[in-house]
C-alpha positions in Angstrom: 118.1 29.9 64.4 117.8 30.6 68.1 114.1 31.0 68.3 113.7 28.0 66.4 116.1 25.6 68.2 114.1 26.7 71.1 111.1 26.1 70.3 111.1 23.1 69.1 112.0 21.0 72.1 109.4 22.6 73.4 107.2 20.9 70.8 108.7 17.6 71.2 108.3 17.2 75.3 104.5 18.6 75.0 103.9 16.0 71.9 105.3 13.3 74.7 103.9 14.1 77.4 100.4 14.2 76.0 101.0 9.8 74.9 102.1 8.8 78.0 98.4 8.9 79.6 97.3 7.6 76.4 99.1 4.9 76.3 98.6 3.9 80.2 94.9 4.0 79.8 95.3 1.3 76.9 97.2 -0.7 79.3 94.5 -0.9 82.0 92.0 -1.4 79.7 93.7 -4.8 78.3 94.6 -5.1 81.7 90.6 -5.0 83.1 89.0 -7.0 80.1 91.5 -9.5 80.4 90.5 -9.3 84.3 87.1 -9.6 83.5 87.8 -12.2 81.0 89.5 -14.8 83.7 86.3 -14.0 86.2 83.6 -14.5 83.6 86.1 -18.3 83.0 86.6 -18.6 86.2 82.5 -18.2 87.5 81.5 -20.5 84.4 84.0 -23.0 85.9 82.5 -22.3 89.6 79.2 -22.0 88.4 79.6 -25.9 86.4 81.6 -27.4 88.9 78.5 -26.8 91.4 75.9 -27.7 89.2 78.0 -31.4 88.4 77.9 -31.6 91.6 75.0 -30.8 92.4 73.5 -33.4 89.8 75.4 -35.7 91.0 74.0 -35.7 94.6 70.2 -34.4 93.4 70.1 -37.7 91.0 72.1 -40.3 93.0 72.2 -39.8 97.0 69.1 -40.7 99.1 68.6 -36.7 100.4 68.8 -35.2 97.3 66.2 -38.1 95.8 63.8 -37.4 98.8 64.1 -34.1 98.2 63.6 -34.1 93.7 60.3 -36.9 94.7 58.9 -33.8 97.3 59.0 -31.4 94.8 57.2 -33.8 92.4 54.8 -34.4 94.7 54.5 -30.8 95.0 53.9 -30.4 91.1 51.4 -32.9 91.6 49.4 -31.2 93.2 49.6 -27.8 90.7 48.1 -27.3 87.2 51.5 -27.8 85.9 51.7 -31.6 86.6 53.4 -32.7 83.8 56.1 -30.7 84.8 56.8 -33.7 87.9 58.3 -35.6 84.6 61.3 -33.6 84.6 62.6 -34.5 88.0 61.1 -38.1 87.3 60.6 -39.5 84.5 57.0 -40.1 82.6 57.2 -43.6 83.7 58.2 -42.6 87.3 55.3 -40.3 87.6 52.6 -42.7 87.0 54.1 -44.9 88.9 53.8 -42.1 91.7 50.6 -41.3 91.4 49.2 -45.0 91.5 51.0 -45.6 94.5 49.0 -42.5 96.3 45.5 -44.0 95.4 47.3 -47.8 96.5 48.1 -46.0 99.6 45.1 -44.3 99.9 43.0 -47.2 99.6 44.4 -49.6 102.2 44.4 -46.4 105.0 40.4 -47.1 104.1 41.1 -50.6 105.5 42.2 -49.9 108.7 38.3 -50.6 110.4 36.9 -47.3 112.3 36.0 -48.4 116.2 33.7 -45.3 116.8 35.8 -43.7 119.6 33.6 -40.3 118.7 31.2 -39.8 121.0 29.0 -36.3 120.4 27.3 -34.3 122.8 28.5 -37.4 125.3 27.6 -35.7 129.1 30.9 -34.5 131.1 31.5 -35.6 134.4 30.3 -33.4 137.2 32.4 -30.4 138.0 32.2 -28.3 141.1 31.8 -25.4 138.3 29.1 -25.0 135.4 31.4 -24.3 132.4 30.7 -21.8 129.8 28.5 -22.5 126.7 31.2 -22.8 123.9 30.2 -20.4 120.5 29.3 -22.2 117.5 33.1 -21.1 116.3 36.1 -20.5 117.0 38.8 -19.2 114.8 42.7 -20.4 115.4 46.3 -19.5 114.0 48.3 -22.5 113.2 51.8 -22.5 111.8 54.9 -24.5 110.8 57.9 -24.2 109.3 57.1 -23.3 105.9 53.6 -22.3 106.3 50.5 -20.4 108.0 47.0 -20.9 108.7 43.6 -21.0 110.2 41.9 -23.7 112.1 38.2 -23.1 112.5 37.0 -25.1 115.2 33.0 -25.9 115.1 31.7 -27.5 118.4 28.3 -28.6 116.7 28.8 -30.9 114.4 25.4 -30.8 113.2 25.2 -27.1 112.8 27.2 -28.3 109.5 25.7 -28.5 105.9 26.9 -29.3 102.3 25.6 -26.2 100.0 25.6 -26.3 96.2 25.9 -23.4 93.5 22.0 -22.0 92.6 22.6 -22.3 89.3 23.0 -24.8 86.5 26.3 -24.6 84.5 28.6 -23.1 86.9 30.4 -23.5 89.9 30.0 -20.4 92.9 32.4 -19.0 95.2 32.2 -20.4 99.0 31.5 -16.2 99.7 28.9 -16.1 98.0 27.1 -19.6 99.2 28.4 -18.7 103.0 25.9 -14.9 102.2 23.2 -16.2 100.2 22.5 -18.8 102.3 23.2 -16.8 105.6 25.9 -19.1 106.8 28.1 -18.0 109.6 31.3 -20.0 108.1 32.3 -21.7 105.4 35.4 -23.8 103.8 35.8 -25.2 100.5 34.6 -29.1 100.0 34.9 -32.1 97.6 37.2 -32.4 94.5 36.1 -31.4 90.8 35.7 -31.7 87.4 38.8 -30.1 85.9 40.2 -29.6 82.9 43.4 -27.4 82.4 42.5 -26.3 86.0 40.4 -23.7 83.9 36.8 -26.1 84.9 33.8 -24.1 85.6 33.4 -26.1 88.9 30.1 -27.1 88.3 30.5 -31.3 88.0 31.7 -32.6 91.2 33.7 -35.6 91.4 32.4 -38.6 92.7 29.0 -38.6 95.0 27.4 -35.2 97.1 25.0 -36.1 99.5 23.1 -32.8 101.8 20.4 -32.7 104.0 20.5 -37.0 103.8 19.7 -36.7 99.9 22.1 -37.9 97.4 22.1 -34.8 95.5 25.3 -35.9 93.1 26.7 -39.0 91.9 28.1 -40.1 88.9 28.3 -44.2 89.4 26.1 -46.4 90.6 24.6 -47.3 94.3 27.4 -49.7 94.7 30.4 -47.9 93.0 32.2 -47.0 95.9 34.3 -43.9 96.8 36.2 -42.1 99.0 34.1 -40.0 101.3 34.4 -37.4 103.7 31.3 -36.5 105.4 29.2 -36.6 108.6 26.1 -38.8 109.9 22.9 -38.3 111.6 24.4 -38.6 115.3 27.1 -35.5 114.0 30.5 -38.4 113.4 32.2 -37.8 111.2 32.4 -40.8 108.5 36.0 -41.2 106.1 36.4 -43.9 103.7 35.6 -46.0 101.1 31.6 -46.3 101.3 29.1 -47.1 98.0 26.1 -45.0 98.2 23.7 -47.5 99.0 25.5 -48.2 102.7 26.0 -44.2 102.8 22.1 -44.2 103.4 21.6 -47.1 106.0 24.5 -45.3 107.4 21.9 -42.5 108.3 25.1 -40.1 106.5 23.4 -37.0 106.3 26.4 -34.7 103.9 29.1 -36.3 102.3 30.8 -35.1 99.5 34.4 -37.1 97.8 38.2 -36.5 98.1 40.8 -39.3 99.9 42.8 -39.4 102.0 41.7 -40.4 105.2 45.2 -40.4 107.3 43.8 -40.2 110.9 41.8 -43.5 111.7 40.8 -44.6 115.8 43.0 -40.9 117.0 46.4 -43.2 115.1 48.1 -40.6 111.9 48.0 -43.1 108.8 51.2 -41.0 107.2 54.5 -42.3 108.8 57.0 -39.3 107.3 57.3 -36.4 105.5 58.0 -38.4 102.1 54.4 -39.4 102.4 52.9 -36.3 102.7 51.9 -35.7 99.0 54.3 -32.8 98.4 53.8 -29.4 100.1 50.6 -27.4 99.1 47.8 -24.9 99.9 45.6 -27.5 102.2 41.9 -27.9 103.9 41.5 -30.3 105.9 38.9 -32.3 108.6 39.1 -34.0 111.5 36.4 -34.5 114.3 37.7 -34.7 118.0 36.4 -37.4 120.6 33.4 -35.0 121.7 32.5 -34.5 118.5 34.4 -30.9 118.0 35.1 -30.7 114.5 38.1 -28.7 113.6 39.3 -27.4 109.7 42.6 -27.0 109.0 42.8 -24.4 106.1 46.3 -23.6 105.1 47.3 -21.1 102.9 50.3 -22.0 100.2 51.8 -20.5 97.0 53.4 -17.7 98.0 56.9 -17.0 99.0 57.9 -14.8 101.7 54.7 -15.6 103.4 53.8 -19.3 103.7 54.7 -21.8 100.8 52.2 -24.3 101.9 52.1 -27.8 104.0 52.2 -31.6 103.6 49.7 -33.7 104.8 52.0 -34.9 107.3 52.2 -31.3 108.7 48.2 -30.9 108.8 48.1 -34.5 110.5 50.3 -33.8 113.6 48.8 -30.7 113.8 45.3 -32.7 114.4 46.6 -35.0 116.6 48.0 -32.7 119.3 44.7 -31.2 118.6 43.5 -34.3 119.9 41.6 -36.0 116.4 40.3 -39.2 116.2 40.2 -38.8 112.8 40.6 -36.9 110.0 40.2 -36.6 106.2 42.2 -34.2 102.9 39.6 -31.8 100.9 39.9 -30.4 98.0 43.2 -28.0 98.7 45.3 -26.2 96.2 43.6 -23.1 94.6 40.4 -23.6 95.4 41.8 -23.5 99.3 39.7 -20.9 101.6 37.7 -20.1 104.8 35.3 -17.4 104.7 33.7 -16.0 108.3 31.4 -13.0 109.1 31.3 -12.6 105.1 34.8 -12.2 104.9 37.3 -14.5 103.5 40.0 -14.4 106.4 42.9 -16.4 104.7 45.1 -15.3 101.5 43.5 -18.0 98.7 46.5 -19.1 96.8 44.6 -18.7 93.0 46.4 -15.4 91.1 42.8 -15.1 90.1 41.2 -15.1 93.3 39.0 -17.0 94.8 37.6 -20.1 92.4 34.6 -21.2 91.7 33.9 -24.3 93.1 30.1 -27.1 93.3 30.2 -28.2 96.8 31.2 -26.3 100.6 30.9 -26.6 104.2 29.5 -24.2 105.5 28.2 -23.8 109.8 24.8 -22.3 110.3 23.3 -21.0 113.3 19.8 -23.1 112.5 20.8 -25.9 109.3 17.2 -27.1 109.1 16.4 -23.7 107.8 19.1 -23.9 104.9 17.3 -23.2 101.2 20.1 -25.7 99.4 18.4 -27.2 96.8 19.7 -29.9 94.1 21.1 -28.1 91.3 21.9 -31.3 89.1 18.5 -33.0 89.4 17.3 -34.2 85.8 21.1 -34.0 84.8 23.0 -36.6 83.3 26.8 -36.1 84.3 28.3 -37.7 81.1 26.8 -33.9 79.7 27.9 -31.5 81.2 31.0 -30.1 80.0 33.1 -28.5 82.9 34.7 -26.6 80.6 32.5 -24.2 79.3 31.1 -21.2 81.3 
């Protein structure tokens, strides 16, 4: 009996000690779960409140609306143009695109005062100036972008190059190598179904060596033109093919807009800068020097892209008298000494294109042939590789 009595309390005490930690653990688990639930609902309520405040700002305030339209303009320049409708609606998207084209046409109404004087004799100086190299390349950058400025000191050394095979565009790097050029950048626009086109069919007009290589309209159909005449003067604006021949234009492609005229920028602010994107633009200084701005984009952490207003400011700082936009986005590329020296945005690599601006030591010897001769533009399938 004493043995049983002495062992019984020990057993009960042992059991009690084992149960205490278990109950505490359960209480701790309940408290932890309750805290997590509380944190979850608190986080959700904060996010919902923030979302409501952001939506009100994004859709109902002037600053929010400006950002929304800038985002929409940026999407308009990509293969995801339809996504812009989620920001501004389908009707507003159509209005936005049409407004830009109307704006581009308005820019062309400013009369060119012919301020550019190629190879103008310099005033006599004590020291003779050293001869400038044919091309120079400088880095350029802004708040959200990085790129290169290609300077061509003799505008008459430029030619428009085209592919050498029917039915398919050609990479700028390939054109540079095949034709023995010093440097090259992408040029005019092209028909690009769902941004998967073969790069063979240009839009508008293509001229090379003073001859019309491609024209999808009549001789009296005006096009937005970026070109160079026989005197080396940059031509930008809206012209009929018949007018270009009379003006002695040698090289030309179609793209828009012309945004610097007579040394004055036509784009008034960032909101009218046609979104943030990779860019290729062309300009000319008073002495005839040609400048190409090649801006990388769509690469977070390196370069997002630039608006046309950004490019306009860069060109004006460098003394541009005339400037115009060229095809950009995934087509933007700069080749020098057979090397791509920018960072193209295309995830598939360098694109196949119908035209490129190439710089030659001896442009008169470049074997550039009309690949579209005898072809009916209406029968070209730009989606077939």
